[in-house]
Structure formats: C-alpha cells, structure tokens
N, C-alpha and C positions, 0 to 999 in steps of 0.2 A: 275253597277247602283249606282248612288250616294245616300247617305243617308241623306244628308245635303242640304238644299235649303236656300239660303240667297239673298234678294233683296231690294233695296230701294223702298219705296211705290211709289215715283214718276215714278219709272221704270215699275210699273205693269200694265198690261192690265186692262181695266175697270172690267171685269167680275172676274179676279183675286183679285182685290182690294175688290170687293163686297163679294167674297167667304171669304176672310181674315177678313173683317169686321163682317161678320156673325159668323164666329168661335169665334171671340174676343168679340162679343156682343158690339163692340163700333166702331165709325168712326176712321180711322187713318189719320194722317197728312202726307204731302208730304215729311217732313224731317225725318220720321221714317224709321227704317230698320226692315223688317220682316225676321225671321229665322224659319225654320222648320226643325225638325230632326226625322228620322224613326229609330227605333231600336227595337230588340227583348228583351223583359224584362227577366229578370232571377230572381230566387228565392233568397231571402236573406239568408245569411249563418244561420245555426241552429246548436244547440248542442255545441259541444267542439270548433268548428271553430268560431262560433259566440263569444263564451266566450274569446277565444284567441285574436280575433280582437278587442274586447272591452277593454282587458286589455292592448292591445298595444296602443290603442288611450288614455286611461286614463294616462298610463306612458308617453307618448309624450307630453300630456297637463300639467302634473306635471313638467316634465323637462323644458318646456317652461315657466310655470308659476314661477318656482323657480328662473330663470334668473333675475338679477337686471338690472334695468334701459335698457329696450330694446328700442332701437330707432324705428322710424317710417320706416326708410329704411330697417332694419332689419326685422321688422315685414312684410314689402312688400316682402322681399326676401323669407321668410318662406312660405308665402302664395303662392307666384309664384312657388316654389319648390314643394308645396303640389298639386297644380293643374297640374304641369308638370308630377309628379309621377302618378297622376290619368289618365291622357292622354296617358301614355306610356302603361298602362295596357289594354290589350284586353277586351272587352265588354262582 
C-alpha cells in the first residue's frame, strides 16, 4: 500500500478537491499540486543518543561555517547531499 499520494489539483475529482480544501482551510488553484504522506511517528532520541546527534550537527555546522567563500553550487550540493542521506535512512 502506498504511503504517498501526489496529484495536480486539476486532475482531482470534485469531492477530492473539496476535501483537500477543507483540510487546508482555503481554496486551491488548478495549477497547484497536492501531496499527502502517511507515516508512523517515532520518538525523538533521548539521553546520550540525543546529545551525540546534537554534537554531530554542531560539528558539521562548524566545519561548513569555517569554509571560506562557499559558492552557490557547493551550497546546493551540500543541501542535496543532506536530503539524499535523510531519504536513504529508514523511517
């Protein structure tokens, strides 16, 4: 069973569109795309694991911040790499 649903508003049935608009609390336009994702939440890390993750993030931020003259392409590549890493990890 799929956990993600993505459709253009123009392709929705009228009742689907009304439901989406009710959820969002606003009207949607024909050129918008609607995505819905279902997932099981998990608890945030706690204790030593949380502190270890925090230190890793701070270390990475310091390393990135210490670089001189980071270009837009390099910044985009870092963001893309971070998103790819997140997507590879199981939920």
